[in-house]
A tleap script that builds the chain and sets N, CA, C and O, in Angstrom:
source leaprc.protein.ff14SB
mol = sequence {
  NMET ALA VAL ARG PRO ASN ALA ASP LEU PRO
  PRO ARG MET LEU ARG THR GLN GLU ALA ALA
  ARG PHE LEU GLY ILE SER ILE ARG THR LEU
  GLU LYS HIE ARG THR TYR GLY THR GLY PRO
  THR TYR ARG LYS VAL GLY GLY ARG VAL LEU
  TYR THR VAL HIE ASP LEU GLU ALA TRP THR
  GLU ILE GLY SER ARG LYS SER THR ARG ASP
  THR THR ALA GLY ARG VAL PHE PRO ALA ARG
  PRO LEU THR PRO GLN GLU ARG GLY GLU CCYS
}
set mol.1.N position { 52.687 -23.979 -10.299 }
set mol.1.CA position { 53.076 -22.609 -10.584 }
set mol.1.C position { 51.941 -21.677 -10.179 }
set mol.1.O position { 50.801 -21.844 -10.612 }
set mol.2.N position { 52.265 -20.703 -9.350 }
set mol.2.CA position { 51.263 -19.760 -8.876 }
set mol.2.C position { 50.950 -18.733 -9.957 }
set mol.2.O position { 51.836 -18.279 -10.680 }
set mol.3.N position { 49.700 -18.387 -10.050 }
set mol.3.CA position { 49.273 -17.378 -11.016 }
set mol.3.C position { 49.167 -16.043 -10.301 }
set mol.3.O position { 48.506 -15.928 -9.269 }
set mol.4.N position { 49.821 -15.042 -10.858 }
set mol.4.CA position { 49.743 -13.698 -10.267 }
set mol.4.C position { 48.366 -13.117 -10.541 }
set mol.4.O position { 47.868 -13.199 -11.664 }
set mol.5.N position { 47.744 -12.527 -9.518 }
set mol.5.CA position { 46.477 -11.853 -9.810 }
set mol.5.C position { 46.739 -10.663 -10.726 }
set mol.5.O position { 47.747 -9.973 -10.580 }
set mol.6.N position { 45.845 -10.427 -11.658 }
set mol.6.CA position { 45.966 -9.309 -12.605 }
set mol.6.C position { 47.210 -9.408 -13.485 }
set mol.6.O position { 47.722 -8.385 -13.939 }
set mol.7.N position { 47.704 -10.623 -13.732 }
set mol.7.CA position { 48.922 -10.800 -14.520 }
set mol.7.C position { 48.751 -10.303 -15.951 }
set mol.7.O position { 49.731 -9.970 -16.617 }
set mol.8.N position { 47.517 -10.252 -16.421 }
set mol.8.CA position { 47.291 -9.814 -17.796 }
set mol.8.C position { 47.049 -8.310 -17.907 }
set mol.8.O position { 46.842 -7.798 -19.007 }
set mol.9.N position { 47.073 -7.598 -16.780 }
set mol.9.CA position { 46.862 -6.147 -16.799 }
set mol.9.C position { 48.182 -5.421 -17.011 }
set mol.9.O position { 49.230 -5.916 -16.595 }
set mol.10.N position { 48.148 -4.260 -17.648 }
set mol.10.CA position { 49.379 -3.478 -17.825 }
set mol.10.C position { 49.863 -2.939 -16.479 }
set mol.10.O position { 49.106 -2.934 -15.509 }
set mol.11.N position { 51.123 -2.482 -16.411 }
set mol.11.CA position { 51.632 -1.946 -15.145 }
set mol.11.C position { 50.809 -0.753 -14.700 }
set mol.11.O position { 50.310 0.010 -15.527 }
set mol.12.N position { 50.670 -0.595 -13.410 }
set mol.12.CA position { 49.914 0.525 -12.841 }
set mol.12.C position { 50.637 1.821 -13.152 }
set mol.12.O position { 51.851 1.928 -12.979 }
set mol.13.N position { 49.881 2.800 -13.609 }
set mol.13.CA position { 50.447 4.106 -13.929 }
set mol.13.C position { 50.088 5.087 -12.822 }
set mol.13.O position { 48.939 5.167 -12.389 }
set mol.14.N position { 51.090 5.828 -12.376 }
set mol.14.CA position { 50.894 6.809 -11.314 }
set mol.14.C position { 51.074 8.217 -11.864 }
set mol.14.O position { 51.964 8.460 -12.679 }
set mol.15.N position { 50.245 9.128 -11.425 }
set mol.15.CA position { 50.427 10.531 -11.774 }
set mol.15.C position { 51.508 11.115 -10.876 }
set mol.15.O position { 51.958 10.468 -9.930 }
set mol.16.N position { 51.920 12.336 -11.175 }
set mol.16.CA position { 53.047 12.953 -10.471 }
set mol.16.C position { 52.845 12.952 -8.958 }
set mol.16.O position { 53.763 12.596 -8.219 }
set mol.17.N position { 51.672 13.338 -8.488 }
set mol.17.CA position { 51.423 13.388 -7.051 }
set mol.17.C position { 51.581 12.014 -6.407 }
set mol.17.O position { 52.198 11.889 -5.349 }
set mol.18.N position { 51.027 10.988 -7.042 }
set mol.18.CA position { 51.133 9.630 -6.512 }
set mol.18.C position { 52.572 9.124 -6.567 }
set mol.18.O position { 53.043 8.472 -5.636 }
set mol.19.N position { 53.270 9.431 -7.672 }
set mol.19.CA position { 54.658 8.992 -7.828 }
set mol.19.C position { 55.551 9.653 -6.780 }
set mol.19.O position { 56.416 8.998 -6.198 }
set mol.20.N position { 55.345 10.940 -6.539 }
set mol.20.CA position { 56.136 11.651 -5.535 }
set mol.20.C position { 55.905 11.045 -4.149 }
set mol.20.O position { 56.851 10.857 -3.385 }
set mol.21.N position { 54.667 10.746 -3.834 }
set mol.21.CA position { 54.357 10.125 -2.535 }
set mol.21.C position { 55.004 8.748 -2.444 }
set mol.21.O position { 55.544 8.389 -1.398 }
set mol.22.N position { 54.955 7.973 -3.527 }
set mol.22.CA position { 55.583 6.652 -3.568 }
set mol.22.C position { 57.083 6.756 -3.288 }
set mol.22.O position { 57.639 5.931 -2.564 }
set mol.23.N position { 57.739 7.777 -3.864 }
set mol.23.CA position { 59.181 7.960 -3.697 }
set mol.23.C position { 59.559 8.645 -2.389 }
set mol.23.O position { 60.713 8.585 -1.965 }
set mol.24.N position { 58.597 9.291 -1.753 }
set mol.24.CA position { 58.885 10.017 -0.515 }
set mol.24.C position { 59.549 11.359 -0.773 }
set mol.24.O position { 60.306 11.847 0.067 }
set mol.25.N position { 59.272 11.967 -1.933 }
set mol.25.CA position { 59.815 13.283 -2.253 }
set mol.25.C position { 58.654 14.216 -2.594 }
set mol.25.O position { 57.523 13.766 -2.777 }
set mol.26.N position { 58.934 15.496 -2.678 }
set mol.26.CA position { 57.874 16.444 -2.983 }
set mol.26.C position { 57.516 16.400 -4.467 }
set mol.26.O position { 58.308 15.973 -5.308 }
set mol.27.N position { 56.319 16.846 -4.756 }
set mol.27.CA position { 55.867 16.934 -6.148 }
set mol.27.C position { 56.807 17.846 -6.925 }
set mol.27.O position { 57.203 17.528 -8.046 }
set mol.28.N position { 57.162 18.974 -6.329 }
set mol.28.CA position { 58.034 19.944 -6.993 }
set mol.28.C position { 59.401 19.332 -7.302 }
set mol.28.O position { 59.952 19.582 -8.374 }
set mol.29.N position { 59.952 18.546 -6.400 }
set mol.29.CA position { 61.246 17.896 -6.646 }
set mol.29.C position { 61.138 16.929 -7.813 }
set mol.29.O position { 62.031 16.883 -8.659 }
set mol.30.N position { 60.060 16.157 -7.871 }
set mol.30.CA position { 59.875 15.223 -8.981 }
set mol.30.C position { 59.720 15.989 -10.294 }
set mol.30.O position { 60.242 15.562 -11.324 }
set mol.31.N position { 59.011 17.112 -10.263 }
set mol.31.CA position { 58.874 17.946 -11.467 }
set mol.31.C position { 60.236 18.481 -11.917 }
set mol.31.O position { 60.530 18.512 -13.112 }
set mol.32.N position { 61.062 18.900 -10.959 }
set mol.32.CA position { 62.411 19.394 -11.291 }
set mol.32.C position { 63.249 18.274 -11.910 }
set mol.32.O position { 63.963 18.497 -12.888 }
set mol.33.N position { 63.163 17.084 -11.344 }
set mol.33.CA position { 63.890 15.943 -11.917 }
set mol.33.C position { 63.475 15.723 -13.368 }
set mol.33.O position { 64.317 15.433 -14.219 }
set mol.34.N position { 62.207 15.857 -13.647 }
set mol.34.CA position { 61.707 15.678 -15.010 }
set mol.34.C position { 62.270 16.767 -15.924 }
set mol.34.O position { 62.668 16.484 -17.054 }
set mol.35.N position { 62.306 17.989 -15.448 }
set mol.35.CA position { 62.828 19.108 -16.232 }
set mol.35.C position { 64.306 18.944 -16.554 }
set mol.35.O position { 64.730 19.199 -17.681 }
set mol.36.N position { 65.091 18.517 -15.567 }
set mol.36.CA position { 66.544 18.404 -15.740 }
set mol.36.C position { 66.983 17.061 -16.309 }
set mol.36.O position { 68.159 16.882 -16.625 }
set mol.37.N position { 66.071 16.129 -16.443 }
set mol.37.CA position { 66.422 14.819 -16.986 }
set mol.37.C position { 67.156 13.939 -16.002 }
set mol.37.O position { 67.853 13.008 -16.408 }
set mol.38.N position { 67.014 14.212 -14.716 }
set mol.38.CA position { 67.718 13.432 -13.693 }
set mol.38.C position { 66.805 12.443 -12.984 }
set mol.38.O position { 67.249 11.717 -12.094 }
set mol.39.N position { 65.548 12.409 -13.366 }
set mol.39.CA position { 64.575 11.585 -12.662 }
set mol.39.C position { 64.234 10.292 -13.353 }
set mol.39.O position { 64.887 9.886 -14.314 }
set mol.40.N position { 63.196 9.647 -12.846 }
set mol.40.CA position { 62.769 8.372 -13.416 }
set mol.40.C position { 62.127 8.555 -14.788 }
set mol.40.O position { 61.672 9.644 -15.136 }
set mol.41.N position { 62.099 7.481 -15.551 }
set mol.41.CA position { 61.430 7.467 -16.849 }
set mol.41.C position { 59.952 7.762 -16.632 }
set mol.41.O position { 59.340 7.268 -15.684 }
set mol.42.N position { 59.389 8.571 -17.521 }
set mol.42.CA position { 57.959 8.876 -17.442 }
set mol.42.C position { 57.359 8.820 -18.840 }
set mol.42.O position { 58.072 8.729 -19.840 }
set mol.43.N position { 56.053 8.874 -18.883 }
set mol.43.CA position { 55.331 8.846 -20.155 }
set mol.43.C position { 54.374 10.029 -20.206 }
set mol.43.O position { 53.842 10.449 -19.179 }
set mol.44.N position { 54.159 10.558 -21.388 }
set mol.44.CA position { 53.155 11.603 -21.591 }
set mol.44.C position { 52.026 10.970 -22.382 }
set mol.44.O position { 52.219 10.502 -23.504 }
set mol.45.N position { 50.852 10.963 -21.786 }
set mol.45.CA position { 49.687 10.373 -22.419 }
set mol.45.C position { 48.555 11.397 -22.348 }
set mol.45.O position { 48.057 11.713 -21.268 }
set mol.46.N position { 48.161 11.904 -23.495 }
set mol.46.CA position { 47.079 12.878 -23.522 }
set mol.46.C position { 47.365 14.100 -22.676 }
set mol.46.O position { 46.451 14.654 -22.066 }
set mol.47.N position { 48.604 14.527 -22.627 }
set mol.47.CA position { 48.979 15.688 -21.833 }
set mol.47.C position { 49.252 15.384 -20.373 }
set mol.47.O position { 49.662 16.272 -19.626 }
set mol.48.N position { 49.034 14.155 -19.954 }
set mol.48.CA position { 49.295 13.765 -18.570 }
set mol.48.C position { 50.654 13.106 -18.457 }
set mol.48.O position { 51.083 12.373 -19.348 }
set mol.49.N position { 51.321 13.375 -17.359 }
set mol.49.CA position { 52.598 12.722 -17.063 }
set mol.49.C position { 52.302 11.519 -16.192 }
set mol.49.O position { 51.642 11.634 -15.159 }
set mol.50.N position { 52.797 10.352 -16.618 }
set mol.50.CA position { 52.543 9.103 -15.901 }
set mol.50.C position { 53.845 8.343 -15.669 }
set mol.50.O position { 54.759 8.377 -16.493 }
set mol.51.N position { 53.906 7.668 -14.544 }
set mol.51.CA position { 55.064 6.850 -14.173 }
set mol.51.C position { 54.573 5.444 -13.861 }
set mol.51.O position { 53.481 5.275 -13.317 }
set mol.52.N position { 55.374 4.427 -14.203 }
set mol.52.CA position { 55.053 3.069 -13.753 }
set mol.52.C position { 55.793 2.826 -12.448 }
set mol.52.O position { 56.858 3.397 -12.209 }
set mol.53.N position { 55.223 1.981 -11.614 }
set mol.53.CA position { 55.886 1.612 -10.361 }
set mol.53.C position { 57.241 0.989 -10.667 }
set mol.53.O position { 58.218 1.244 -9.964 }
set mol.54.N position { 57.299 0.178 -11.707 }
set mol.54.CA position { 58.563 -0.458 -12.106 }
set mol.54.C position { 59.634 0.591 -12.398 }
set mol.54.O position { 60.765 0.459 -11.929 }
set mol.55.N position { 59.299 1.628 -13.164 }
set mol.55.CA position { 60.275 2.670 -13.489 }
set mol.55.C position { 60.721 3.445 -12.253 }
set mol.55.O position { 61.890 3.813 -12.145 }
set mol.56.N position { 59.806 3.694 -11.325 }
set mol.56.CA position { 60.164 4.397 -10.089 }
set mol.56.C position { 61.124 3.547 -9.248 }
set mol.56.O position { 62.110 4.053 -8.713 }
set mol.57.N position { 60.822 2.263 -9.142 }
set mol.57.CA position { 61.696 1.366 -8.382 }
set mol.57.C position { 63.057 1.235 -9.054 }
set mol.57.O position { 64.082 1.211 -8.373 }
set mol.58.N position { 63.078 1.150 -10.380 }
set mol.58.CA position { 64.344 1.028 -11.112 }
set mol.58.C position { 65.202 2.272 -10.903 }
set mol.58.O position { 66.420 2.162 -10.761 }
set mol.59.N position { 64.589 3.449 -10.883 }
set mol.59.CA position { 65.334 4.693 -10.679 }
set mol.59.C position { 65.955 4.729 -9.286 }
set mol.59.O position { 67.117 5.107 -9.139 }
set mol.60.N position { 65.203 4.346 -8.273 }
set mol.60.CA position { 65.761 4.355 -6.921 }
set mol.60.C position { 66.827 3.279 -6.750 }
set mol.60.O position { 67.738 3.434 -5.936 }
set mol.61.N position { 66.722 2.195 -7.504 }
set mol.61.CA position { 67.707 1.109 -7.422 }
set mol.61.C position { 69.090 1.575 -7.865 }
set mol.61.O position { 70.094 1.003 -7.441 }
set mol.62.N position { 69.161 2.595 -8.704 }
set mol.62.CA position { 70.449 3.119 -9.168 }
set mol.62.C position { 71.342 3.482 -7.992 }
set mol.62.O position { 72.550 3.243 -8.030 }
set mol.63.N position { 70.758 4.055 -6.952 }
set mol.63.CA position { 71.540 4.485 -5.794 }
set mol.63.C position { 71.653 3.455 -4.694 }
set mol.63.O position { 72.119 3.764 -3.598 }
set mol.64.N position { 71.232 2.234 -4.971 }
set mol.64.CA position { 71.274 1.173 -3.967 }
set mol.64.C position { 72.716 0.832 -3.606 }
set mol.64.O position { 73.565 0.683 -4.484 }
set mol.65.N position { 72.981 0.711 -2.328 }
set mol.65.CA position { 74.324 0.373 -1.864 }
set mol.65.C position { 74.253 -0.396 -0.564 }
set mol.65.O position { 73.242 -0.362 0.137 }
set mol.66.N position { 75.329 -1.089 -0.246 }
set mol.66.CA position { 75.389 -1.885 0.980 }
set mol.66.C position { 76.163 -1.196 2.087 }
set mol.66.O position { 75.981 -1.522 3.260 }
set mol.67.N position { 77.022 -0.253 1.740 }
set mol.67.CA position { 77.773 0.489 2.750 }
set mol.67.C position { 78.221 1.818 2.157 }
set mol.67.O position { 78.074 2.058 0.959 }
set mol.68.N position { 78.767 2.672 3.005 }
set mol.68.CA position { 79.256 3.966 2.526 }
set mol.68.C position { 80.499 3.809 1.666 }
set mol.68.O position { 80.863 4.728 0.933 }
set mol.69.N position { 81.151 2.665 1.745 }
set mol.69.CA position { 82.357 2.405 0.945 }
set mol.69.C position { 82.055 1.687 -0.365 }
set mol.69.O position { 82.972 1.344 -1.111 }
set mol.70.N position { 80.801 1.461 -0.644 }
set mol.70.CA position { 80.403 0.734 -1.848 }
set mol.70.C position { 80.781 1.539 -3.086 }
set mol.70.O position { 80.160 2.562 -3.376 }
set mol.71.N position { 81.791 1.086 -3.812 }
set mol.71.CA position { 82.278 1.810 -4.990 }
set mol.71.C position { 81.546 1.421 -6.264 }
set mol.71.O position { 81.724 2.061 -7.300 }
set mol.72.N position { 80.722 0.377 -6.199 }
set mol.72.CA position { 80.010 -0.067 -7.392 }
set mol.72.C position { 78.626 0.572 -7.514 }
set mol.72.O position { 77.954 0.410 -8.532 }
set mol.73.N position { 78.204 1.291 -6.490 }
set mol.73.CA position { 76.865 1.886 -6.501 }
set mol.73.C position { 76.789 3.029 -7.506 }
set mol.73.O position { 77.756 3.760 -7.720 }
set mol.74.N position { 75.633 3.159 -8.105 }
set mol.74.CA position { 75.385 4.284 -9.002 }
set mol.74.C position { 75.055 5.522 -8.191 }
set mol.74.O position { 75.163 5.526 -6.965 }
set mol.75.N position { 74.656 6.559 -8.881 }
set mol.75.CA position { 74.353 7.803 -8.197 }
set mol.75.C position { 73.038 8.368 -8.726 }
set mol.75.O position { 72.865 8.546 -9.932 }
set mol.76.N position { 72.125 8.645 -7.817 }
set mol.76.CA position { 70.900 9.352 -8.162 }
set mol.76.C position { 71.207 10.824 -7.944 }
set mol.76.O position { 71.412 11.263 -6.813 }
set mol.77.N position { 71.238 11.580 -9.024 }
set mol.77.CA position { 71.630 12.979 -8.949 }
set mol.77.C position { 70.522 13.838 -8.349 }
set mol.77.O position { 69.346 13.482 -8.421 }
set mol.78.N position { 70.901 14.973 -7.757 }
set mol.78.CA position { 69.884 15.897 -7.254 }
set mol.78.C position { 69.117 16.529 -8.413 }
set mol.78.O position { 69.540 16.469 -9.567 }
set mol.79.N position { 67.994 17.129 -8.080 }
set mol.79.CA position { 67.138 17.754 -9.090 }
set mol.79.C position { 67.693 19.132 -9.444 }
set mol.79.O position { 67.217 20.155 -8.952 }
set mol.80.N position { 68.703 19.135 -10.301 }
set mol.80.CA position { 69.330 20.373 -10.774 }
set mol.80.C position { 70.048 20.067 -12.076 }
set mol.80.O position { 70.258 18.898 -12.401 }
set mol.81.N position { 70.432 21.099 -12.834 }
set mol.81.CA position { 71.191 20.823 -14.064 }
set mol.81.C position { 72.502 20.113 -13.729 }
set mol.81.O position { 73.159 20.447 -12.742 }
set mol.82.N position { 72.875 19.145 -14.541 }
set mol.82.CA position { 74.111 18.397 -14.303 }
set mol.82.C position { 75.305 19.134 -14.893 }
set mol.82.O position { 75.191 19.824 -15.906 }
set mol.83.N position { 76.450 18.976 -14.241 }
set mol.83.CA position { 77.685 19.548 -14.747 }
set mol.83.C position { 78.177 18.662 -15.903 }
set mol.83.O position { 77.728 17.523 -16.034 }
set mol.84.N position { 79.088 19.166 -16.738 }
set mol.84.CA position { 79.633 18.324 -17.808 }
set mol.84.C position { 80.259 17.033 -17.265 }
set mol.84.O position { 80.144 15.983 -17.898 }
set mol.85.N position { 80.920 17.097 -16.099 }
set mol.85.CA position { 81.522 15.886 -15.517 }
set mol.85.C position { 80.439 14.877 -15.136 }
set mol.85.O position { 80.592 13.678 -15.371 }
set mol.86.N position { 79.355 15.361 -14.554 }
set mol.86.CA position { 78.268 14.463 -14.146 }
set mol.86.C position { 77.581 13.846 -15.372 }
set mol.86.O position { 77.098 12.715 -15.315 }
set mol.87.N position { 77.543 14.582 -16.455 }
set mol.87.CA position { 76.936 14.063 -17.687 }
set mol.87.C position { 77.895 13.119 -18.404 }
set mol.87.O position { 77.495 12.442 -19.351 }
set mol.88.N position { 79.154 13.064 -17.970 }
set mol.88.CA position { 80.136 12.184 -18.577 }
set mol.88.C position { 80.756 12.761 -19.824 }
set mol.88.O position { 81.232 12.013 -20.678 }
set mol.89.N position { 80.763 14.095 -19.952 }
set mol.89.CA position { 81.309 14.738 -21.142 }
set mol.89.C position { 82.779 15.060 -21.020 }
set mol.89.O position { 83.404 15.451 -22.006 }
set mol.90.N position { 83.349 14.908 -19.846 }
set mol.90.CA position { 84.776 15.219 -19.676 }
set mol.90.C position { 85.582 13.972 -19.462 }
set mol.90.O position { 86.800 14.044 -19.301 }
savepdb mol mol.pdb
quit
């Protein structure tokens, strides 16, 4: 059994700028996602916003699909307030 290097270390935490670069989106877009609740899970630690690589990957996985006809794929919403239908209230 192979031992992972740094297996005993906690997940790497990224600040907003690093997380945005990891996702390939602008810092402002990631901030908007945080404001509207449409983005990846984040943590507030000492006033800093932090993201784990795992949470960023999990968020992008929501929109993973194999074709344009894939009906089982989830949807990563744009960085804006959601409509009642998008929130599942209707």
